[in-house]
N, C-alpha and C positions, 0 to 999 in steps of 0.2 A: 395213297398216292405213290405210285411206283416209278415216277419219272426219274430218268437219269439226269446228270448235270447237262448232257448234250441236249436232251429234250427241253430242259428249263431254259437253256440259252436260246433255243429256237423260238420259244414263246415266253419271253421274260415277264411281260405285264400280266398275261394270263396266269402264269405260275404264281406271281405275287398275289394276285387277287384270289386264286383258288386256295392258297394257304392262309390268306388273311380273313376272308369273310366268315368261315366257321369260328375263328377265334374272336371276331367282333361280336358274333352272336353269343359266344361263350361268356364274354365280358358283360354283355347286356343281361344275361341270366344271373350272373354274379351280382350285378347291381340290383336286380329284382329281389334277390335274397335279402340284401340289406334293407331295402325299402319296406318289404313285408315285416321284417323283424322290428324296425323302428315304428311302423304304423300300429302293429298289434301291441307293442310295448307302451305306446302312447295311450292306448285304450285302457291299459291296466294301471296307469298312474305315472306321475312324473318321476318317482323314485325308480320305477322299473325301467322307464325310458332312459334315464340318466345312467343306470347301471348297465343297460345293454350297450350304450355308446362307450362306456368306460371299459367294459370287458372286451369289446371288439378291438379297441386300441391296445389293450394289454396283451391280447392274444398274439399280436404282431411279434412281440419280443420272444414268445415261445416258439414261433414258427420261422424265425429269421434263418436258423440253421437249415431248415428244410428247403427254404427258397434258395439259399446259397448252394446247397447240394443239387438242387434242380438245375441251376445254371451250369454247374460242372457236368451234370448228366447230358444236357443238350450239346455242350461242346464236344465231349468225348464220344458220344454215340453218333452224332451227325458226322463228325470227321471220319470216324471209322467206316460208316456206311459209304460216305463219299469216296473213300479209298478202296472200296470193294472188299474190305475186311469184315465180312459178315459174322464170322465166329467171334472176332474181337467185339463187335457191336453187341452181340447176344451176351457175351460175358460181362460187358459193362452194364447191360440191363440187370443181370443178376446181382452184380456187385452193388449197383445203386439201390436196388431193392433191399438188400441185406443191410447196407449202411443206413438207409432210411428207417428200417425197423429198429436197429440198435440205437440210433440217435433219439428216436421218438421215446423209447423206453428209458433212456438215460435222462432226458429232459423231464419226463414224468416222475422218475425216481427222485431226482433232485428237487423238483418244484413242489411236489405234493406235501412233504412234511412242513414246508415253509410257506404254505399258501396264505395263512392268516397274516404272516409277517409281510408278505407282498402287499396285502391290502392296507396294512399300516403305512408302508412306504408310499403307497399311492394316496394316502390321506383321504380315504373313503369316508364321507360324512356318516355319522352314526345312524341316521335314518335310512341309509342305503346299505348298511353293513350286512344285515341279514340276507338281502338279495345277493349281494356280491359274494358272500361266503358260499352260497349255494351254486352260483354261476361258476366261480373259479374251480370248485371241486369237480363239477361235471365236465367243464372244459379241459381240465387237466387229464381226466380219464380219456378225453378225446384226442389228446395230443399225438400219441403213437399212430392212431388211425388217420389223423389229418396229415401226418408226415407221409403215409402211404399214398394218400390221394394226390398230394402235391408232386411227389417224385414220380409216380406212375403217369400222371398227366404229362410231365416233362419228357418222360421216355417216349410216349406216343408222339409228342411234337417233334422230337429229334428224329423219329422214323418217318416224319411227314404224314402221319396218320392223324391229321388234325380234326377229323370228324369224331374220333373217339373221346377226346376231352369234352367236346360239345355235348355228346350223348351223356357223358358222365355228369356234366353240369346241369343238364335238363333233369336228370334223375334227382340230383341234389335239390334243385329249385322246387320241383313238384312236391317232393317229400317234405321239404322244409315248410312250404306254404300250407300243406295239409296239416302238418304237425303244429305250426303256429296257430292257425285258425281253430283246429280241432282241440288240441291239448291246452293251448293258451287261452282260448275263449269258449271252449265247451261246445263247439259246433258239431253237427252231424252225429250226435250221440256219443262223442268222445267225452271222457272224464275231464271236467274243468279243473286243470291244475294251475292255472294262472302263470306266474313267472317261472315256476318249475317246468311247466309245459314248454315254454320257449327254450329252456336249456336242453330238454330232451328232444325237442324238434331238431335243434342243431346237431345234437349227437347222432340221432337216427339218420338224418339226411346225409351227413358226411360219411357215416358208416356205409350207407347204401351205395354212394358213389365210389368209395374205396373197394367195396366188394365187387362191383361191376368191373372196375379196372383190373383187379387181380384175376377174375375169371377170364377176362379177355386175354391177359398175358399168358395164363396157363393154356388156354385153347390155342393160342398162336404158337406155342412151343417155346416162348421166351423164358418161362420159369420152370421148365422141365429140368430134372436132375442133371442131364448131360450138358445143359447150358450154364450150370453153376461151375465157375472156374476153380481149379486147384488153388490152395492157399498160397502157393508160391507165386502164381500169376497175379492173385489179388494184391500181394505185397508190392509187386512191381508196377501194377496199374493204379493203385490208390494215390501215389504222389501227384499224378497229373490232376485227378479230381480235386485233391486238396489244394493244389496250386491255383486252380480256377475258383474254388468255392470260398476260400477264406477272404480274399479281397471283396468278393461279391457280398458276402454277409456283412463285413465291416462297412462297406459302402451304404448298404441299406440302413444300418444303425446310424451312420453319419447323416444320411438324408432325413430319416425319421426324427432323430433328435434335433436336427436343425429346424424342422417344422415346429417342434415343441417349443424351442427357444423363440421362434418367430411369433408363436401364440403369446408367449410371455412379454415380448416387446410390445405387441399390440395391446395386451391387457394392461400394461403399465403406462400407456399414453397419458399425458397430462390432462387432456380433455376428451370427452366423449369416448372413453375407452370401452365401455360396455356396448355401445352402439357399434363401434369398430369391430369388436370381437364377434358380435352377432352377425354383422354384415359379412365378415370374412367367412364365418361358418356357412352361411347361406350361399355365398359366392362359390366356395369350394365344392358344394354339392352340385351346383349347376355346371361348374367347370369340369367336374368328374365325368359328366355325361359326354362331354366333348372328347375327353382323353381315353375313353374306353376303346375307340378304334386305334388310338395312338399306341396303346399297350399291345394291341393285336399286331400292328405293324412292327413294333419292337420285337415281338417273339418271332415273327416271320423273318426278320433280318438275322436273328440268331440261327435259325434253322438253315437258311440258304447259305449264309457265309460259312457255316460249319461244313456243309456238304461240298462246297466248292474248294475250300482249303484242303479237305480230305482228298479230293481228286487232284490236288496239286495245281489248281487254277486260281492263283491269287489275284491276277488281274481281273478275271471275270467276277470274282467275289467282290472286288472293290466296285466294279460297274453296277452290280446288283444293289450294293449299299446306296449308291447315288439314286438308282431308279426307285427304290423303296422310299427314300427320303422325298423325292420330288412328287411321287404319287401321293404320299401321305400329306404333304403340305398342300397340294392342290385340293385333295378331297376334304380335308378338315378346314381349310380356309373358306371354301364355299359353304360348308356346314355352319361355321361360325358366323359368316356374313348373314346367312338366312336366320340364324338364331337371334342375331342382334336386332333384327327387325321387330321381334316380339319379346325382347329381353325383359321389359317391365312386367307384362302380364305373366310370363313364365316364372320369373323370380318371385313375384308376389305370392305364388302358391306356397312357398316355404318361408317368405318374409313379408307377411301382410302389413306390418307396421311401417309407416311411410319413411321414417328416418332410417330404419334398418334396411329397407328396400333401396333407398338412395345410396347407402354405403355399399351394399352388395353389388349394385350396378357399377359403382365407382371402382370397386375391386375387379369386377369382370372386365371393365374397359381396359385397364392396364394389362391384365393377364390374357385377354384375347388378342391384344396387340402383340403379345409375346409368343403367340402360337407358332410362328415359323422357327423361333429360337428354341422353344420347348420341344418341338418335334425333332429338330436337329439333334438335340441332346439325347432324346429317347431312342431315336432310330440308330444313331451312331453308337450309343451305348449297347443296344441290342446286337449290333454287328460285332462290336468288340467282345461281347459275351460269347458269341458263336466262335470267335477265334481263340477264346481262352484268355484274352488280354484284359481280364478284369482288373488287373493292377492299374492300368491306365484310368479306368473308370473311377476307381477309388481315389486316386490322387486328384483327378479333375474335379470331381464332385466335392471332395473335402475342401480343396482350395477355394472353389467358387462359392460354396455355401458358407463356410466358416470364415473365410478370408475376405469375401466380398459382400454377399447378401446380408448377413446378420449385422456386421458393423455399419454398413451403409443404411440398412433399415433403421437402426437406432439413431444414426446421425441425421438422416433426413426426416424421420418421424418425430423424434424427440427434440432435436436441436435446431433444425432449420424450419420445417413447415408446421411443427407441433400438431400434426394430424395424421390420420391413417393414410392419407394420400402419399405421404413421404415413404411409407412402408411399401405401398403398392408400386411406387416408382422404383424403389430399390429392387423389388422382385423382377421387374421388367429389365432393368439394367443388368442385374446379375445373370439373368437368363441369356441376355445377349453375349455377355462375356463367356459364360459357360459353353454356349453353342459355338462360339468362335474357336475356343481352345479345342473342343472335342472334334470339330470339323477339320481343324488343322492336323490334329493327331491322326485321324482316319485317312486324310489325304496325303500326309507327308511323312509320317513315322512308320517304322517297320513293325507294325502290330502282328504281321503274319508269323513272326518268329515265335509267338506263343502257341502256335498250332502244334498239335501232337504229331501230325503227319507232315514230314518235311518235304517229301518228294512224291511226284505222281506215282501212285500204285506201289509205293514202297512197302514191302512186307518185312516183318521181323519174326524172329523165331518164337517169340512169346505171344503170337497172335491169339 
């Protein structure tokens, strides 16, 4: 997609949709990967299924630096392209690629010798230990390759080439599905490797996606030798990436750890804690389907805001932030309303027990009411990411999660209502507070100052 900011301004909603729908499909394929993994693992035994869920959660901590670097990549590259500084954009592509490779190798080098200690910290049950030991070894081998996949997909998004991450995710999904069914269950003449097959299916699929991305970058000229900047340029360019990335990575840790504490608060309820935990787990899975499009709109906001700030059009960037928000709220509110009409039969697919089903629907009631608030937080956070203003996101999410959501969840759940309903109410209230703060920040604060490009078409000697 080679539209200029002027072209985007002339067709704003067409631009938003053209950037969003491939990313919505990409997120759906990402969901399919997880569903196939869980389904095949369930056929192999409860220990395998539990291990697959635990290793997926653990992998997040290994990849958080890659996701933070990806946010820095989108901000730096999109702003450079918006300013017409194509050489700078290409140099940032090369720099991000090199950083991703180095960081992936560092994480592997640090993590691999301590992999069994990590399992001890996670308190992996003895009956799952042999599976987790194999999973974590293979997945650590995969970390440097996974870094390449995440960062190269971010590079494509920053260039508005949103079809390429979709193609990459299709490759990953198809390869993973064939590997899961073939190597995991011995179908189509493949060797039946059981849980080991699941691990290698993930390894192979991520590797295929990363190879595709690297080949595309080489063919497009973005990874040719002449596009790799001199060391002096890298030293001057790296600080901006770091300034954007570190708050982004820390924010993800704050958010993820907050959810872990929320699980603990739910698990320690004085009554019906197991039912509440099961209902929450089932509810989150249904809720995640709704928020796949929300993540796509979040990434679209980052791309567009970065391009407009690079072109020196801060007012138009803000207008697009509002347009994306209102479009996302309208689209997902209608989707949620339609889903609510069949919420019991849909949720019963993963929560067949009646008491768990009732609690899952109770969870979804409060969290679907929070959709306008949740979307406001996600879209505005995406816009601030594109501007490089990740420090705002870190402070807002840290304050509202740890200062509002978790204390309120404990107070309402344990002290007032003595039930999970109090926790779900706290989630709704905290989302409202969070949305209000981040909307005020986007509307009234000078987040544009975090942009790398300060003036329209400003060029510097170190382009």
